[in-house]
C-alpha positions as CSV (number, residue, x, y, z in Angstrom):
1,M,-36.9,-6.9,-27.4
2,K,-38.2,-8.2,-30.7
3,L,-35.9,-7.9,-33.7
4,S,-35.9,-9.7,-37.2
5,Q,-36.6,-13.1,-37.7
6,L,-32.9,-13.4,-39.0
7,A,-31.6,-12.0,-35.9
8,S,-33.6,-14.1,-33.8
9,T,-32.6,-17.4,-35.5
10,L,-29.0,-17.0,-36.5
11,I,-26.3,-18.3,-34.6
12,G,-23.2,-16.6,-34.5
13,S,-19.7,-18.1,-35.3
14,E,-19.1,-21.0,-33.2
15,I,-15.4,-21.1,-33.8
16,V,-14.8,-17.4,-33.1
17,K,-17.0,-17.7,-29.8
18,L,-14.9,-20.7,-28.7
19,G,-11.6,-18.7,-29.8
20,G,-12.9,-15.9,-27.6
21,E,-13.4,-18.2,-24.7
22,I,-9.9,-19.8,-25.0
23,K,-8.4,-16.3,-25.2
24,E,-10.0,-15.3,-21.8
25,K,-8.7,-18.3,-20.3
26,I,-5.1,-17.6,-21.4
27,R,-5.5,-14.0,-20.1
28,Q,-6.5,-15.1,-16.8
29,G,-3.3,-17.2,-16.6
30,A,-4.3,-20.7,-17.8
31,R,-1.7,-22.6,-19.6
32,I,-3.6,-23.9,-22.8
33,Y,-2.4,-25.3,-26.3
34,N,-4.7,-23.3,-28.4
35,F,-5.3,-25.2,-31.7
36,T,-8.8,-23.6,-32.3
37,I,-8.9,-20.9,-34.6
38,G,-7.6,-21.0,-38.3
39,D,-5.0,-18.1,-37.9
40,F,-1.6,-17.6,-37.6
41,D,0.9,-16.1,-34.9
42,P,2.8,-13.7,-36.9
43,A,5.7,-14.2,-34.8
44,L,5.8,-17.9,-36.3
45,F,4.2,-17.3,-39.6
46,P,4.7,-13.6,-40.8
47,I,3.4,-12.3,-43.9
48,P,6.0,-12.2,-46.8
49,K,8.6,-9.6,-46.4
50,E,8.2,-8.1,-50.0
51,L,4.3,-8.0,-49.4
52,E,4.8,-6.1,-46.0
53,D,7.2,-3.6,-47.8
54,A,4.5,-3.0,-50.8
55,I,1.9,-2.3,-48.3
56,V,3.8,0.0,-46.3
57,D,4.9,1.7,-49.6
58,A,1.2,2.1,-50.8
59,Y,0.2,3.8,-47.6
60,Q,3.4,6.1,-47.8
61,K,2.3,7.0,-51.3
62,G,-1.3,8.0,-50.4
63,H,-3.4,5.0,-51.6
64,T,-6.0,5.5,-48.6
65,N,-9.2,6.3,-50.8
66,Y,-11.8,4.1,-52.0
67,P,-10.9,1.3,-54.4
68,A,-12.8,0.3,-57.4
69,A,-16.2,-1.5,-56.6
70,E,-15.0,-4.7,-58.4
71,G,-11.4,-4.2,-57.3
72,N,-8.8,-2.2,-58.7
73,L,-8.1,-2.9,-62.5
74,D,-4.2,-3.4,-61.8
75,L,-5.0,-6.0,-59.0
76,R,-7.3,-7.9,-61.3
77,E,-4.9,-7.9,-64.2
78,A,-2.2,-9.1,-61.9
79,L,-4.3,-11.7,-60.6
80,A,-5.3,-13.0,-64.2
81,T,-1.8,-13.4,-64.9
82,F,-1.0,-15.2,-61.7
83,I,-4.1,-17.7,-61.9
84,S,-3.0,-18.3,-65.5
85,E,0.4,-19.2,-64.7
86,K,-0.2,-21.0,-61.5
87,E,-3.6,-22.8,-62.2
88,K,-3.8,-22.7,-66.0
89,L,-6.9,-21.0,-66.0
90,T,-8.0,-18.2,-68.1
91,Y,-10.2,-15.4,-66.4
92,S,-10.5,-11.9,-67.9
93,T,-10.8,-8.9,-65.6
94,D,-14.5,-8.9,-65.6
95,E,-14.8,-12.5,-64.3
96,I,-12.8,-11.5,-61.3
97,L,-14.2,-9.8,-58.1
98,I,-12.0,-8.5,-55.2
99,A,-13.1,-8.2,-51.6
100,S,-12.0,-8.1,-48.0
101,G,-11.2,-11.8,-47.8
102,G,-13.4,-14.7,-48.3
103,R,-16.5,-14.3,-46.2
104,P,-18.1,-11.3,-48.2
105,L,-17.6,-13.2,-51.5
106,I,-19.2,-16.3,-50.0
107,Y,-21.9,-14.0,-48.9
108,T,-22.4,-12.3,-52.3
109,V,-22.6,-15.7,-54.0
110,F,-25.4,-16.9,-51.8
111,R,-27.1,-13.9,-52.2
112,A,-26.7,-13.6,-56.1
113,I,-27.8,-17.1,-56.6
114,C,-30.2,-18.2,-54.0
115,D,-33.7,-17.2,-53.3
116,K,-35.9,-18.1,-50.2
117,G,-36.8,-21.8,-50.8
118,D,-33.9,-22.8,-53.2
119,K,-32.1,-25.9,-52.3
120,V,-28.4,-25.7,-51.1
121,V,-26.4,-28.9,-51.0
122,Y,-23.6,-29.2,-48.8
123,A,-21.6,-31.7,-46.9
124,V,-20.6,-31.7,-43.2
125,P,-18.4,-31.1,-41.5
126,S,-17.6,-27.9,-43.4
127,W,-17.1,-24.2,-42.8
128,N,-20.2,-21.9,-42.3
129,N,-22.4,-23.5,-45.1
130,N,-25.3,-23.9,-42.6
131,H,-25.2,-20.2,-41.7
132,Y,-25.0,-18.7,-45.3
133,T,-27.9,-21.2,-46.2
134,H,-29.8,-19.4,-43.3
135,F,-29.0,-16.1,-44.3
136,T,-30.9,-16.7,-47.6
137,E,-33.5,-18.8,-46.2
138,S,-32.7,-21.5,-48.4
139,V,-33.4,-25.4,-47.9
140,H,-30.6,-27.2,-46.4
141,A,-29.8,-30.6,-48.2
142,V,-26.9,-31.7,-45.9
143,I,-24.7,-34.9,-46.4
144,E,-22.8,-36.0,-43.3
145,T,-19.6,-37.4,-44.5
146,Q,-17.3,-40.0,-42.5
147,A,-13.7,-41.0,-41.7
148,E,-13.9,-43.6,-44.5
149,T,-13.8,-40.8,-47.2
150,R,-11.5,-38.7,-45.2
151,F,-14.9,-36.5,-44.9
152,M,-14.9,-35.4,-48.2
153,P,-18.4,-35.9,-50.2
154,T,-18.5,-38.5,-52.8
155,A,-20.4,-38.4,-56.2
156,K,-22.5,-41.1,-55.0
157,Q,-23.4,-39.4,-51.8
158,L,-24.2,-36.0,-53.7
159,A,-26.3,-37.6,-56.6
160,P,-29.7,-37.9,-54.9
161,H,-29.6,-34.3,-53.8
162,L,-28.8,-32.5,-56.9
163,K,-32.2,-32.6,-58.6
164,G,-33.6,-29.1,-58.7
165,A,-30.7,-27.7,-56.4
166,T,-29.5,-24.1,-56.9
167,L,-26.1,-24.3,-55.3
168,L,-23.5,-26.8,-54.3
169,S,-21.0,-25.9,-52.0
170,L,-17.6,-27.6,-52.4
171,C,-14.3,-27.0,-50.4
172,S,-11.1,-28.4,-51.3
173,P,-8.3,-28.4,-49.6
174,Q,-11.3,-28.7,-46.9
175,N,-11.7,-26.6,-43.7
176,P,-12.1,-28.3,-41.1
177,T,-10.4,-31.4,-42.3
178,G,-7.2,-30.7,-44.1
179,T,-8.3,-33.2,-46.8
180,T,-8.6,-33.1,-50.4
181,F,-10.8,-34.3,-53.5
182,D,-8.9,-36.8,-55.7
183,K,-9.3,-36.2,-59.2
184,E,-11.6,-39.1,-60.1
185,E,-14.1,-38.2,-57.4
186,L,-14.3,-34.6,-58.2
187,T,-14.6,-35.3,-61.9
188,A,-17.7,-37.7,-61.2
189,I,-19.2,-34.8,-59.0
190,C,-18.6,-32.3,-61.9
191,E,-20.3,-34.8,-64.3
192,L,-23.5,-35.0,-62.1
193,V,-23.7,-31.0,-62.4
194,L,-23.3,-30.8,-65.8
195,E,-25.9,-33.5,-66.5
196,E,-28.4,-31.7,-64.2
197,N,-27.9,-28.6,-65.9
198,R,-28.4,-30.0,-69.2
199,Q,-32.0,-31.4,-68.4
200,R,-33.1,-27.8,-67.3
201,G,-35.0,-25.8,-69.5
202,P,-33.8,-22.2,-70.6
203,D,-36.3,-20.5,-68.2
204,Q,-34.9,-22.5,-65.2
205,K,-32.1,-21.7,-62.8
206,K,-28.9,-23.5,-63.3
207,L,-27.0,-25.7,-60.4
208,Y,-24.0,-23.4,-59.7
209,V,-20.9,-24.8,-57.7
210,M,-19.1,-22.5,-55.3
211,F,-15.7,-24.1,-54.8
212,D,-13.8,-22.6,-52.1
213,Q,-10.0,-23.4,-52.8
214,M,-8.6,-21.0,-50.1
215,Y,-5.8,-23.5,-49.3
216,W,-5.0,-24.8,-52.6
217,H,-1.4,-23.8,-52.3
218,L,-0.9,-25.7,-49.2
219,T,-0.9,-29.4,-50.0
220,Y,1.8,-31.7,-48.7
221,G,3.5,-34.9,-50.0
222,G,2.1,-36.3,-53.2
223,I,-1.3,-34.7,-52.9
224,Q,-2.3,-32.5,-55.9
225,H,-4.7,-30.1,-55.9
226,H,-7.7,-30.3,-58.5
227,N,-10.5,-27.9,-59.4
228,P,-13.9,-28.3,-61.4
229,V,-12.7,-26.0,-64.5
230,S,-9.4,-27.6,-65.2
231,L,-10.9,-30.9,-64.9
232,L,-13.9,-30.4,-67.1
233,P,-13.8,-27.0,-69.2
234,E,-17.4,-26.9,-69.7
235,M,-17.8,-26.2,-65.7
236,K,-16.4,-22.7,-66.1
237,S,-20.1,-21.6,-67.0
238,Y,-21.4,-23.0,-63.7
239,T,-18.3,-22.4,-61.1
240,I,-17.6,-19.5,-58.8
241,F,-14.1,-19.7,-57.2
242,I,-13.3,-18.5,-53.7
243,D,-9.7,-17.7,-52.9
244,A,-7.4,-15.3,-51.0
245,I,-4.1,-14.4,-49.5
246,S,-5.3,-14.9,-46.2
247,K,-4.1,-18.7,-45.7
248,A,-1.5,-19.1,-48.6
249,F,0.5,-16.0,-47.3
250,A,-0.4,-16.1,-43.6
251,A,-2.4,-12.8,-44.2
252,T,-5.5,-13.3,-42.5
253,G,-5.7,-9.8,-41.2
254,V,-4.6,-8.3,-44.5
255,R,-8.0,-9.0,-46.0
256,V,-7.7,-9.4,-49.7
257,G,-9.7,-12.2,-51.4
258,W,-11.3,-12.8,-54.8
259,A,-14.0,-14.6,-56.5
260,L,-13.7,-16.1,-60.1
261,G,-16.6,-16.9,-62.1
262,P,-19.0,-16.4,-65.1
263,A,-19.1,-12.4,-65.7
264,F,-22.8,-12.1,-65.3
265,V,-22.7,-13.7,-61.9
266,I,-19.8,-11.7,-60.9
267,Q,-21.2,-8.4,-62.0
268,K,-24.3,-9.3,-59.8
269,M,-22.1,-10.2,-56.9
270,K,-20.4,-6.8,-57.3
271,Q,-23.7,-4.8,-57.4
272,I,-24.4,-6.5,-54.0
273,M,-21.0,-5.6,-52.5
274,T,-21.6,-2.0,-53.6
275,H,-24.1,-1.9,-51.0
276,I,-22.2,-3.9,-48.3
277,G,-18.9,-2.0,-49.1
278,A,-16.6,-4.9,-48.0
279,W,-13.9,-4.0,-50.3
280,A,-10.3,-4.9,-49.7
281,P,-8.4,-1.9,-48.5
282,M,-6.9,0.2,-51.4
283,A,-3.3,-0.1,-50.1
284,E,-3.5,-3.8,-49.9
285,Q,-4.8,-4.4,-53.2
286,K,-2.0,-1.8,-54.6
287,A,0.5,-4.0,-52.7
288,L,-0.7,-7.3,-53.7
289,A,-0.8,-6.2,-57.5
290,V,3.0,-5.6,-57.1
291,Y,3.7,-8.7,-55.0
292,L,1.9,-11.1,-57.5
293,Q,4.4,-10.3,-60.1
294,E,7.4,-11.4,-57.7
295,K,7.5,-14.9,-58.8
296,T,11.1,-16.0,-57.0
297,A,9.8,-14.3,-53.9
298,I,6.3,-16.2,-53.8
299,E,8.2,-19.4,-54.6
300,N,10.6,-19.0,-51.8
301,Y,8.1,-18.1,-49.4
302,L,5.6,-21.0,-50.1
303,T,8.7,-23.5,-49.9
304,H,9.5,-22.3,-46.4
305,F,5.9,-21.8,-45.3
306,K,4.9,-25.1,-46.5
307,K,7.5,-27.0,-44.8
308,E,6.9,-25.3,-41.6
309,V,3.2,-26.3,-41.5
310,E,4.1,-29.6,-42.7
311,V,6.4,-30.4,-40.1
312,R,3.9,-29.3,-37.4
313,L,1.2,-31.5,-38.9
314,T,3.2,-34.6,-39.3
315,S,4.7,-34.4,-36.0
316,I,1.4,-34.3,-34.3
317,Y,-0.1,-36.9,-36.4
318,N,2.7,-39.3,-35.7
319,G,2.4,-38.6,-31.9
320,L,-1.3,-39.3,-31.9
321,L,-0.8,-42.6,-33.8
322,Q,1.7,-43.7,-31.2
323,L,-1.0,-42.7,-28.4
324,K,-3.2,-45.0,-30.4
325,T,-0.9,-47.8,-30.6
326,E,-0.5,-47.5,-27.0
327,G,-4.3,-48.0,-26.3
328,F,-5.7,-44.7,-25.8
329,P,-8.8,-43.4,-27.6
330,V,-7.5,-41.2,-30.2
331,D,-7.1,-41.4,-33.7
332,A,-6.0,-39.1,-36.5
333,I,-6.3,-38.9,-40.4
334,K,-3.2,-38.3,-42.4
335,P,-2.7,-34.6,-43.2
336,E,-3.0,-33.8,-46.9
337,A,-3.4,-30.1,-46.9
338,A,-4.2,-26.6,-45.3
339,I,-3.2,-26.0,-41.6
340,Y,-5.6,-28.8,-40.1
341,L,-5.3,-32.1,-38.7
342,T,-8.4,-34.3,-38.3
343,V,-8.2,-35.8,-34.8
344,K,-10.3,-38.2,-33.0
345,V,-11.0,-38.4,-29.1
346,D,-13.5,-41.3,-28.4
347,A,-14.0,-41.0,-24.8
348,V,-17.8,-40.7,-24.3
349,G,-18.8,-43.0,-21.5
350,K,-15.4,-43.0,-19.8
351,T,-15.1,-41.7,-16.2
352,T,-12.6,-39.2,-14.8
353,K,-10.6,-39.5,-11.9
354,E,-13.0,-37.4,-9.9
355,G,-15.8,-39.9,-10.7
356,R,-17.5,-37.7,-13.5
357,V,-18.8,-39.7,-16.4
358,L,-18.1,-38.1,-19.8
359,S,-21.7,-38.7,-21.0
360,S,-21.4,-36.3,-24.3
361,Q,-18.9,-35.3,-26.8
362,A,-19.3,-31.8,-25.2
363,D,-18.1,-33.3,-21.8
364,V,-14.9,-34.8,-23.7
365,T,-14.2,-31.3,-25.3
366,A,-14.5,-29.8,-21.9
367,F,-12.4,-32.5,-20.3
368,L,-9.6,-32.0,-23.0
369,L,-9.8,-28.3,-22.1
370,D,-9.6,-28.6,-18.4
371,A,-7.5,-31.9,-17.8
372,A,-5.0,-31.5,-20.7
373,G,-5.2,-27.9,-21.4
374,L,-5.9,-28.7,-24.9
375,A,-8.4,-26.2,-26.8
376,L,-9.8,-28.1,-30.2
377,V,-12.6,-27.3,-32.2
378,P,-15.2,-30.2,-32.1
379,F,-16.8,-31.2,-35.8
380,Y,-20.3,-30.4,-34.4
381,A,-19.2,-26.9,-34.7
382,F,-19.0,-27.4,-38.3
383,G,-22.7,-28.9,-38.7
384,A,-21.6,-32.5,-37.9
385,S,-23.7,-34.6,-35.6
386,A,-23.2,-33.5,-31.9
387,S,-21.9,-37.2,-31.2
388,S,-19.2,-36.9,-33.8
389,P,-15.8,-37.8,-31.8
390,W,-13.8,-35.9,-34.3
391,Y,-12.2,-32.5,-34.0
392,R,-10.2,-30.0,-36.2
393,M,-6.8,-29.0,-34.7
394,S,-5.3,-25.8,-36.4
395,I,-1.5,-25.4,-36.2
396,G,-1.2,-21.7,-37.1
397,T,0.0,-20.8,-33.6
398,C,1.8,-24.1,-32.8
399,K,5.3,-24.0,-31.6
400,K,7.3,-27.0,-32.9
401,E,9.3,-27.1,-29.4
402,E,6.0,-27.4,-27.6
403,I,4.5,-30.3,-29.4
404,S,6.1,-33.3,-27.3
405,A,4.8,-31.3,-24.4
406,M,1.4,-31.2,-25.5
407,L,1.2,-34.9,-26.3
408,Q,2.5,-35.6,-23.1
409,Q,0.0,-33.5,-21.2
410,L,-2.7,-35.2,-23.5
411,K,-1.4,-38.7,-22.4
412,T,-1.4,-37.9,-18.9
413,A,-5.1,-36.5,-19.0
414,L,-6.3,-39.6,-21.0
415,Q,-4.5,-41.8,-18.3
416,Q,-6.9,-40.5,-15.8
417,L,-9.8,-42.0,-17.7
418,S,-11.4,-45.2,-17.1
């Protein structure tokens, strides 16, 4: 049956597809260490109790009708205060748009800014930029990053692609890598954007930056989060932030996200949203407006939450480095942020004990699942080369007491290879 060109060419989320396959294997009784989906086990990482109580209270008070199209005013006011106190950024309520998580906001950024044939610049691996660019029939300007830069794009890499571009998509802390921009590199990138916009005439589109900072609360050790507007205030005219409670408060299913940006861009995004209807639920908006004022509760939650995430990331990282020193074909990048660890399994060309040659990275991925019971998301699911030996490991459902057993199972599987 013939459908639209978009329907015929769009690829569904590889991560959701892989996650579904893993869940089915588990349902059938397989013992799998599932590090695929960027979600949380609520038994390990519950949402803040104060937020949960506020949501229940909001429903009991009958907050079950439509919210405002741009998000309820009380929530936008609470966010403006929260952002000012936490990030030292000043945004008015007409520069804030609320939606049901980050996805609809990212979609409306693309729809509000990009036309068919416009150039969109993004690096890979990265989350879903390739698909959103496809939605708008824009031109893909793709930079494939490397381990040497912790898979973060550099100003030098981006510079040749910004001429005439409409949108530059950046993410820090980055999904899938769990790495971040340092201050100097992000400043250099923003200077390129400003210079490009200075060269454009009044009738030309400007180059905008979509800055996804969904994980900015979750940094570890001495890592500090930086954003374009704090570094160079002039960037406020060209930056649209994407943020949410999804990851910082383990609230992926609560579905409240927000965008910050120039009022005229936010207004156009709101108009698109009125037709999509992807609003955050009324009760959850009311609850978050209350919770964001609970400063002590938020600090206590984040302190505990970050400690629990960091101990998992660090334990697995150290375990993988130990395997590396023992001569196994694995490696990892030191975790900096988010809930992800960047892991390398370089086993293409090796032979299993059954005599099967792992001739591609897809074969390695299948081997890890079958022989080690280890489910990871390959970087090629994030737009990287199909031959990339790197993976995303998400620890949101990881039990600390199972880490040693998982690492031993991986070691046992790798010992089978020759």
